[in-house]
C-alpha positions in Angstrom: -148.2 -82.0 13.9 -148.9 -79.7 16.8 -146.3 -81.6 19.0 -143.2 -81.2 16.7 -139.8 -80.2 18.1 -137.2 -77.9 16.6 -134.8 -79.7 14.2 -137.0 -82.8 13.6 -138.0 -84.0 10.2 -141.3 -85.6 9.4 -143.5 -86.9 6.5 -147.2 -85.8 6.1 -149.4 -88.9 6.4 -152.9 -87.2 6.2 -154.8 -84.0 6.5 -158.2 -84.0 8.0 -160.5 -83.4 5.0 -163.4 -82.2 7.1 -161.7 -78.9 8.2 -162.1 -75.8 6.1 -158.3 -75.3 6.0 -157.7 -78.6 4.2 -157.7 -77.2 0.7 -155.5 -74.2 1.7 -153.0 -76.6 3.2 -152.7 -78.5 -0.1 -152.3 -75.2 -2.0 -149.4 -74.3 0.3 -147.7 -77.6 -0.5 -148.8 -79.6 2.5 -149.7 -82.8 0.7 -149.5 -86.5 1.7 -146.0 -87.8 1.4 -144.3 -84.4 1.6 -141.2 -84.4 3.9 -140.5 -81.2 5.9 -138.1 -80.0 8.6 -139.1 -78.0 11.7 -137.0 -74.8 11.8 -138.4 -73.1 14.8 -141.0 -73.5 17.4 -142.0 -70.4 19.4 -141.4 -70.5 23.2 -145.0 -71.3 24.0 -145.3 -73.7 21.0 -147.1 -71.3 18.7 -146.4 -70.6 15.8 -144.3 -73.4 14.2 -142.0 -72.6 11.3 -141.3 -75.5 8.8 -139.3 -75.8 5.6 -140.7 -77.8 2.7 -140.3 -77.9 -1.0 -137.7 -75.1 -0.9 -139.7 -72.5 1.1 -140.5 -71.7 4.7 -144.0 -71.8 6.1 -145.3 -70.7 9.4 -148.4 -72.3 10.9 -150.4 -71.8 14.1 -150.6 -74.7 16.5 -154.4 -74.8 16.1 -154.0 -75.3 12.3 -151.2 -77.9 12.7 -153.3 -80.2 14.8 -155.2 -81.2 11.7 -152.1 -82.5 10.0 -151.1 -86.1 10.9 -147.3 -86.8 10.5 -144.7 -89.5 10.9 -141.4 -88.4 12.5 -138.4 -89.4 10.5 -134.9 -90.5 11.6 -131.9 -88.9 10.0 -131.5 -92.0 7.7 -135.0 -91.6 6.4 -134.7 -88.1 5.1 
């Protein structure tokens, strides 16, 4: 997820269960199958603002690298 671009939509495929943040990610709504949209990416790529489940979430690039995603086309959203 650390390589997302502004405006793209994606689906969460997996979260690395070995990292301490895994449970916190799930509590924030980042669960397998959730679709989100990238609202903003800071000029140097950190942080990343996404919209999912009706709210906005900002993540550091270092945290986002533990989330595996699948980019979606407009028809898939």
